[in-house]
N, C-alpha and C positions, 0 to 999 in steps of 0.2 A: 564225711562232707554231705550237706544238704543237698537234694535233689534240686535242679531250678524250676522254677514254674512254668505247667505248660501255658501256651497261648491262647485265648480264648478262643473258643469254636461256634459256641451260641451268641449271637449277638442282640438277641433280642432284648429289648429294654434301654439300648442304647441311642441315643442319640442320634437325629439323622446326618450329621456331618460323616460322624464313625462310622456310621452302617454304608453310607457311600465306599470309603475307603476300603473296609474290611470284608462286609456281610459276603458269604459265598466262597470265600478263599478257602482252601484247603492244603495244609500243610505238606508241603513237598519232603518227602522222608527218605526219599532217596538222595537228593544233593543239597537238601536246605536252601533251594533257590526261594527267595522270598516274593517274587514275581511269579502269577500263574504263567506255567510257559504254555508257548501255543503248540497246541496237541495237532500236528499236521498228520494225523491219521486215519482212513477210511473206515477200518474194521478194528476189530479186536479178539484177542485170544480166547476162546472157552476152556476153561481147564477141565470140563466134562462133557461127557454124553447130556449126563443131566442139564448142568450148567446152558449149555445150548439150547433144550427144550424149555428151562425155565423162561430164559432171557426173551423167546419168541412169544411165548407164552404171558408173558408179564409178571407170572409169578416172581420173577428176578431181575429188578430194574437196574440191573448192572449194565456197564456199557455193549453195545451191539454193533449198532452201525452207524458213521457220524451224520447219516439222514435224519436218524431219532435223535441222538445226542452225543455231545461231543466233551470232553475234561474241561477246554476250557469255556465254550461255549455257556457249561453249566455255572461257571461262576457268576458272570454277568445274568442269566437267567435267576438264580436265586439271590444275588443285589437289589434286582430290579423290584422283586418280589418283595422283597423287605421295604423297597421304598415306598412301594405303592400301597403295602400292607395287605398283599394277596397271599393266598394258599401256596401259590408256584407260579412260574413263567414258561414260554417258550420262546424261544429267539428264531427269525427265520431273515430270507435275505432282505426284505427290505419292508418299509408302513404299508404298501399296497401288499403284499403277501400276505402282512399279520391280518388286514382287516379279511381279506379274502378267506384265508382257512378261519378266522373267527366266525364269520357267518356263514360261511359254507358249510363251516361243521355241524349249524343249528337247523338251517334252509335249505330244500331241496326244491327240486323242480315240480310247478305247480305250489309253492310257498311263497311265503310274502314278509317283508321287511317293511318297517316303516322308519323312516329317517326325518332329523331336522333338516330344512331346506338350503340353510344356510353353512355351508359344510366345506372342504378343500374341494376345488374343482376337479381334481383327478380321482376323487372318491366317487362323484357323481358320475364321472365317464365310465368307473368301474361299474358302477349299479345300472346306469343307463343301457351301457353299449355289452359288455358282458355277460353281467349276471342277467340282463335279458335274454342273452342268446342262451342261458342255461335254463331258462324257463323259472329265475327265480325274480318277482316283481317285487320293486321297491317303491314306494309312493313318500310324497314329501307334507310335512307338518310345517307349515309358513310362519305361524305364530306358536313358538314352542309353552306360551305362559296360556293357550287358551284348551283347557281340558278338553273341550268340545270338538276342537279340531281331533284331538288326538282320538277322540271316541268313537267319529264319524270314519277313521280311517284302519282300526285295529278290527281284525276279525279272525272266527275261528283260524285261519291256515298262518296266521301272523305268528312267525319265530322269535323276534327280537324288534328291541329297539336301536338304534345308532343315532348317538348326535357326540359331539366334540365340547369339549369345554371353551376354549377361545377360538372359535371361528376365524379361518382367514379369507380374505383382508381384511374384512369389516370390522373385525373384534367383537362383536354383537354374540355377548356374554349370555350362555346357558344356565338356568338356574337346575341345577343338575340333581338336586333335592326334589323339586316339584316334577321333573320327569320320571325320577324313579318310584316317587309316588304312584304315577300314571301306569308303570309299569308293574308295579305289586298288584295293583287293583286289578289289572287283566291277567297278571299272572304269567309274566313274559320277562324273559331276562333283558337288562339293558348295559349296552355295550357303550364305553364309551372313549372317543380318542382324546388323549390329553397329552399330545405333543408338543404343544407351544406353551401349555401352562406347565409341564412336568410336574412331577409329584412334591418340588421343592416348593410350590405355590399352593397346588390342592391334591387331595388325592381322593379323586371321587367313589373308591369302594365307601370312604369313610360319611361320602354324601349318599348311599344308597346303589350305585353300580354294583353291577354283577360282575362285569368284566372290564377291564381298559388293554386300550393298543396303543401304541408307537409307532411313527416312524422316528425310531432309535438313530436315523440319519443324521436328524436336527437337532437338538439342544443336548439329547442326553448323551451320544458322542460329541457333538460339539466343535469339533473342527474342521468340517468340510471333505474329509480324506475316507470317511466312511458311511457306508450304506448297510443297512440293518432294520430290521421292526422287530416288534416283540407282542405277544400278548400274555395278559397276568390274569390269572382267574381268583376271582375275590374269594372260592369259596364258599360263598353266602348262597347261591340262588338253590331252590329246593326242585331237582328235575325230577322226582317220582311223584312230588303234590300237586304238579301244573296239569290244568286239565289238557296242555297239546301235548303232542308227542314229542321226543326226543331222542330215539331209537339207539343212537350213535352212543349215547351213556346208558342207557338204561337197559337196554338188551345185549345178551350176551355175543361177545363179538367170535368166541371160538368156543364152538361145542364143548362141553362139558366144565366150561370155565365161569369164572364170575362177572357180572358186567362191571363199566367201568366204574358204576357209581357204588356197588358193592365191594368192588376193591379198593377202593383207593380213597373215597367217600370225599371229602373238601377238594381235592385235588381231581376230581372226576374227570371237568372240562378240560383241563390242562393236558393232561395224560390220554386224553381220548382225541385230542389233536395230534398230539406226538407219536402217538401208534396208529392214526386214522389218516384225516386229510393231509397231514402235512407230510406222512408216511408215504402215502400214496401218490401226491402232485410233484413232491421233491422241491420246495423251495428251501433248500438248507443254506442256515448261514457259513461261511466260510470260518474256519478255527480264527485267522488273521484277524476278520472283522469282528469276530466275538472280542478278540484281544484289544481292538481299539476301541469296541464298545465301552467295557470294563473299564480302562483308563480313562476315558472321556467321564466316566461316572464318577471318576473319584476326584473330580473337582468340580462337579453340579452346581454345590451352593454358592461357592466363590463366584463362577461364571456367571450364575443368574442374576445376583445381586447388583453386579455392573452391567448387565444387559438391563436388566429392569430399572436403573434408576437413571440410566443415559436415554431410555426407552421415554420414560414420564419430561425428562429435561427436553426432549426434541419436541414432543409432542406438544407441551405448554408454549414453546417457544414457535412453532407452525400456527397454533391458533391464532396466535396474534399479529402474523403475516399477512402484508395486505394485498398482496400475490396468494393466498391460500383460500378457496369458499369453504372448506369445512375439514373436520378432522375427524377419523374414526377409530377415537382412540378411550375405551371404557373410564379409563384413570381421569379422565375430564369432568367436570359436573354439567356441561354439554351435550354429554354423549347421553343416548336413550336409557341405556343398563347402569349408568353412574352407581347406583345405591347397591345394584347386586353386585358391581365391581368391587363395592368397599366392602361390603359384607363376605365375599367370597375371598379376597385377593387383596383385603388392605388398600384397594385403590391403585395396585400396581398392575395392572392387565396384560401382563406379557409384555415382548418387545419385537411383535411383529403387527404391525396395524397399517391403517393408509390415510390418504389426504387427498383432497381434491384440489387441483390446481385451476385458478380461473384463466378462463379462454379456450377450454374444452382440449379435442385432440392436438389441435396443433401448438398450442402452449405446453403440453405434457410432451411432447415431442422434441421440442427446443429444451426444456428441462433435463429431459432424459440424456438429450446426447451430450448437455453440459456438465453433466458431472463429473466429477473426477477422482474422488475419494471414495465416493460409493461403488461398488462394483455392481454391473450391468449383469444382471443373470438372473436365471432362477435357482432355487433352495432358499432356506429359511435355516435359522438357528447355529448360523457358523460364528467363529470368533470376527469375521469381516462384514461389516454392512454392507447392504444389497437392496438392490432398486427395481422393481419391474412394470410395466405398464398393462396390469389383468384382462384390459379389455381385447387386445391384440395378441396375448399370449395365453396364458393358462385358460381363459375365457373365451377363447377366440373361436372355438367351434360352439358354445351354447346360441341359441337362436336370440335376436335381440329384444323381445319379451321376456326371456329367463334372466340375462342380463340385466334389465330395468329393474326386476322383480327382486334381485339379489342387490340391486346397489351398485352395479360396476358401471360406472359412466365413463365418459372417454377422457374424463381430464384426472381420473384415478389412479394415483400411484400407491404403490404395496411399497414399504419398507420394513426392511429386518435389520436392527439393530445390534450393530457389533458390541467388540471390547473397546473400541477408537474410544479417544477422549471425545466426549459429547462436544466441545468446542469447537472440536476441530471438523465434526458430522455437521454443524450446524454454519459452517464457514461454506460446509461444501454445498449445502442446500441452498445458502443465501445466496451466492454465486448464481447458480442455476437458476433461482425462480428469476433473478434480476435476467438471466437471458431469454428466460422464457416469458417476460413480460416486456 
């Protein structure tokens, strides 16, 4: 009798939807379990004295301790690396943890990062408060399309450029390819937060980015039940050729052993984080959360199509409403970055955007309190639709001058469009806008 064909293990060349379901999975030879088990183990047995030594030295990448790697989490890591087109990935406890280890893995005290100004408010707080206390300076470019502004801020101690694909809440799309050209010209790695777009809409590495970060809490997990973050190594940056120093990658971490670059090549950055700053600071992801993340990614494309279609319908409806002053959705022809949104996103610029209610804060407050289907809450990328008033929540601690420059007005409402019927969402917005006016 002929033997049954073995299942695929290499998913290179398969389509996005196939890879989001299968990439990274490992056949369970013990029980034949089809779903990746949740490996609730803090540590792992060594077969021998030599194996223990090799694992601590990085010569053997087998399991050592779940602060470094966990079998459940590794499935999520391999799956996301496949979807983003990276050489490897590491998952951690939150999106903030992912940004922290990615940037502090490159820059230390006395060094410098340049970022676009319009980014997630929590990231700016991280940069301006915690990074500043650690001696890492972050400066902001207000017009990412202006090469002169980038050139004026980048200096010898600049170690990375940071930006987002679809900033929140203004939906002011960034030209990743143009920023990548700036980074290449200065010999600096480009780190891109792809949380809102997800690899379903755009894969920044294909546009010249070197590293991608995610708050995997959001669309990748998708159901508002999970907290997770991820860093994807593009495997594209030449750390040795750069005029800037990246000792965590190029220097030997253990006497007598190779550097991360020499040992791991395209995966050097990922593994330098895994066995360096992530190991040292300990932002490990629980295996249960890693399981929820890989489960969420299995339906990413299906969910994103609904998110995107409903977001466009709602944005177009809002733009025509008499009580709405403006809509910040790059898929609309009225948006300043509409041409870029069409070029890079097919005119579907995510499902997190904002609009301004006529009548300022009093009208915004009446609108907010009148919502019945939209949840009044922070978070984005959930199956449920959510609304928030940024000026008095996420951007509350910003100076008025900074809020003004970022366009965070008193009448601005941020929406995250979920998976409900668009007609029901519009009905809720309509009754709330009538209450506001």
